[in-house]
C-alpha positions in Angstrom: -16.5 10.5 29.9 -13.1 9.1 29.0 -11.7 9.7 25.5 -9.3 7.2 24.1 -6.7 7.9 21.5 -5.8 5.5 18.7 -7.9 2.8 17.0 -10.7 1.2 19.0 -11.3 -2.5 19.1 -14.5 -3.7 17.6 -16.9 -5.7 19.7 -16.9 -9.4 18.8 -20.5 -9.2 17.6 -19.6 -6.5 15.1 -16.8 -8.6 13.6 -19.1 -11.6 13.4 -21.8 -9.7 11.7 -19.3 -8.2 9.2 -18.0 -11.7 8.4 -21.6 -13.0 7.9 -22.4 -10.1 5.5 -19.2 -10.7 3.6 -19.9 -14.5 3.3 -23.5 -13.9 2.2 -22.7 -11.3 -0.5 -24.8 -11.9 -3.5 -23.1 -12.6 -6.8 -25.1 -11.9 -10.0 -24.4 -13.8 -13.2 -24.3 -11.9 -16.5 -27.7 -13.4 -17.4 -29.3 -12.1 -14.2 -27.8 -8.6 -14.8 -29.1 -8.5 -18.4 -32.5 -9.7 -17.2 -32.7 -6.9 -14.6 -31.5 -4.2 -17.0 -33.9 -5.3 -19.7 -36.8 -5.3 -17.2 -35.8 -1.8 -16.3 -35.7 -0.7 -20.0 -39.2 -2.1 -20.5 -40.5 0.6 -18.1 -43.3 -1.4 -16.6 -42.2 -0.4 -13.1 -40.0 2.3 -11.9 -36.2 1.7 -11.4 -36.5 2.2 -7.7 -39.3 -0.4 -7.4 -37.3 -2.8 -9.6 -34.2 -2.3 -7.4 -36.2 -2.9 -4.2 -37.7 -6.0 -5.6 -34.3 -7.4 -6.7 -32.6 -6.3 -3.6 -29.9 -4.1 -5.3 -28.9 -0.5 -5.0 -30.1 1.8 -7.8 -26.5 2.8 -8.5 -25.7 -0.8 -9.1 -28.5 -1.0 -11.7 -27.3 2.1 -13.5 -23.8 0.8 -13.5 -25.0 -2.5 -15.1 -27.1 -0.6 -17.7 -24.1 1.5 -18.6 -22.0 -1.6 -18.9 -24.7 -3.2 -21.0 -24.9 -0.3 -23.5 -21.1 0.1 -23.8 -20.5 -2.4 -26.7 -23.3 -0.6 -28.7 -21.7 2.8 -28.2 -18.2 1.5 -29.0 -19.0 0.9 -32.7 -20.8 4.1 -33.4 -19.2 6.8 -35.5 -19.8 9.6 -33.0 -17.6 8.0 -30.4 -14.7 7.0 -32.7 -11.6 9.0 -32.1 -10.0 10.6 -35.1 -6.2 10.3 -35.1 -4.7 13.7 -34.6 -1.6 15.1 -36.3 1.4 15.4 -34.1 2.0 18.9 -32.9 4.9 20.8 -34.3 7.3 22.4 -32.0 7.0 26.1 -31.7 10.8 26.5 -32.1 10.5 25.3 -35.7 8.3 28.1 -36.7 10.5 30.9 -35.2 12.7 32.5 -37.7 16.2 33.7 -36.7 16.6 37.5 -36.5 18.8 39.2 -39.2 
């Protein structure tokens, strides 16, 4: 068996398949994302089943649900940041020796 060094060239069929997958990539509108997330929140079916039916990865669903809940969390008091006082330099607190 002969080993080659350096990058190997892909077969023409692999590049054609990659181009087809790239061209047929599904784009979901905001309405579709919201519909899918709300369907998952209803709990009538499991998230895995919902993702299989819609043809998406479960990680994509959870990313959408996180994105969907972000505006609600932004306004809550628990997540607001309290402005902090600037730190004083330690050299200010040191007294000169007598």
